[in-house]
N, C-alpha and C positions, 0 to 999 in steps of 0.2 A: 182277581186282578184289582177289583175295587178295594177289598180289604187290605191288600198289600200296599196299595197307593195311599189310602187314607192313614193306615197305621204308620207307615214309614214317614209320611209327611208330618203327622202329629208328633211322632217320637223325635225326629231330627230337628224340627222347628221349635218345639216347645219343651223338650226334655234334654236330650243328649247335647245339643248345641249349647244350651244355657249352662248345663253342668260343666261341660268341657271348658267353656270360657271362664267359669268361676274357679276351677281347680287346676287347670294347666297354666304353666308359664306362657306368656304371649307367643314366643317363638314356636313352642310345641303345639299350641292351639292352632296357629297358622298352618303348620305342616299337616296336622290332622285334617283341617278343613280343606286344604288344597288337594288332599288325596281322597277325601270323602265326597266332596261335591260333584265331581264328574260322574261317579257311579249313581249318586242320588238324583242328579238331574237327568241322567239317562233313564233311570227307573220312572221318573216323573214324565218322561216323554213317551216311553214305550208302553207303559200300562194303559194310558188312555186309548192308544191304538188297539190294544187287546180288548179293552172294554167296548170300543166301537164295533169290533168284529163279533163280539159275543153278547151284544145288547139283547136282553130278553123281550121279544115282541110277540104278542099273542096273534099277530097277523101273518105269521109265516117265517119266523126265524130272524137272524141278525140283519139280513139285508134290508128288512123293512125300515130300519132306522135311516138308511141312506135316501129313502124317498118318504119322508115323514108325512103322515096323514092325520095324526092326532097332535094336539098342542103339547102333550107330555113328551112325545117323541121329538118334536121340534126343539123344545127346551132341553131335552137330554142331549141332542146333537150339539146345541150351542154350548152347553156345559162341558161336554167332552172336548169340543174344539178349544174352549178356554183353557182347560187343563193341559191339552196337548201343546198349545201355543206357549203357555207359561213355561212348561218344562223345556221346550225347544229353545225359547229365548234365553233362559238361564244356562242351558247346556251349551249352546252354540255361540252366544254373544256375550251376555253379561258375565258369566263365570270366567271365560277366558280373558276378558278385559280386566276383571278384578284381579285375576292371578298375575296379569302383566303389570298392573299398578303395584301389586305387592312386591314383585321382582324389582321394579324401579325404586320403590321405597327402600328395599334392602341395600341397593347400590348407593342410594343417597345417604343412608345411615353411615355407610363406610366413609363417604366423602365428608359428612358433617361431624362424624365422631360421636354421634348420639342416636338413640332409637327414635323411631317415628312417633312413639307414644310417650316420650319423656316430657315431663312438665317443663314449662318455661318456653321462651320464644324459640320457634323453629326457623330454619332457613326459608327463604322465599320458595325455593324449589320443593322443600319438604312440605311446606304449608299447602302448596298447590297439589302435590301428590295426595296428601291427606284429604283435601277437599274432594278430589276425584274419587278416591277410595270410598269416602262417605256417601257420595252420590250413587256410585255403583252398588254399594251395599244396600242403600235405601231402595233403589230400583229393584234389586233382587228380592229384598224382603217384601216389598209391595206386590210384586208379581207372584211370589210364593203365597202370600196371604190371599190374593185374589183366587189363585188356584185352589187353595184350601177351602175357601168359601164355596167355590164351584163344586168341590168334592162333597161337601156337606149337603148342598142342595140336590146333587145327583143322588146321594144316598136316600133322600126323602122320596125322590121319584122311583128309585128301585124298591123302596119299602112299600110305596103305594101299589106298584105293579105286583108285588108278591102277595099283598093283601087281597087283590082281586081274585 
C-alpha cells in the first residue's frame, strides 16, 4: 500500500501531470484531470487506511498502532492521519469544488466569447472565477505536497522498523 501511494503520488504530481499540461491542449488537459483526480484522490484516501490496518508493529500486529506506546508509533499514526485527511479533503471537498468552478468557467467562456486563459482583460465574472480556481488549485497542491512529505517521513519510519 505504501509503495502504491508513494509511487502514484510522485508520478501524478511531478511527472504525468506536468507532462500532460505541457503537451495537451488546455481543454483536453482539463478533461483528463477531471477524470483522473477522483480516482487519484480515492487512492490517496484508501491506501492510508490500508496502511493503518497493516502497520508493522513488533508488539503484536497492526492493532498496536491504535494504542501507540512508542514515539515512532505515535508519529506514524499522525503521519497516516495526515495522509488520510489530505486525500479525503481533496476527494470530498477541494476536488469537487474545483470541478464546479471549471464548469462555471466553461459557461462564462460561452457568455464572454473567449477562453478563461486568453490573454488580455477578462470579464469581472471570469476574473473572479479564475481567482477562485487559482485558490482551489493552490489549496489542493499544498494539501497534496503536505501528504507527500508525510509519505516520505512515514517511509523513513518503515525503513527504521525493517532495519530493527
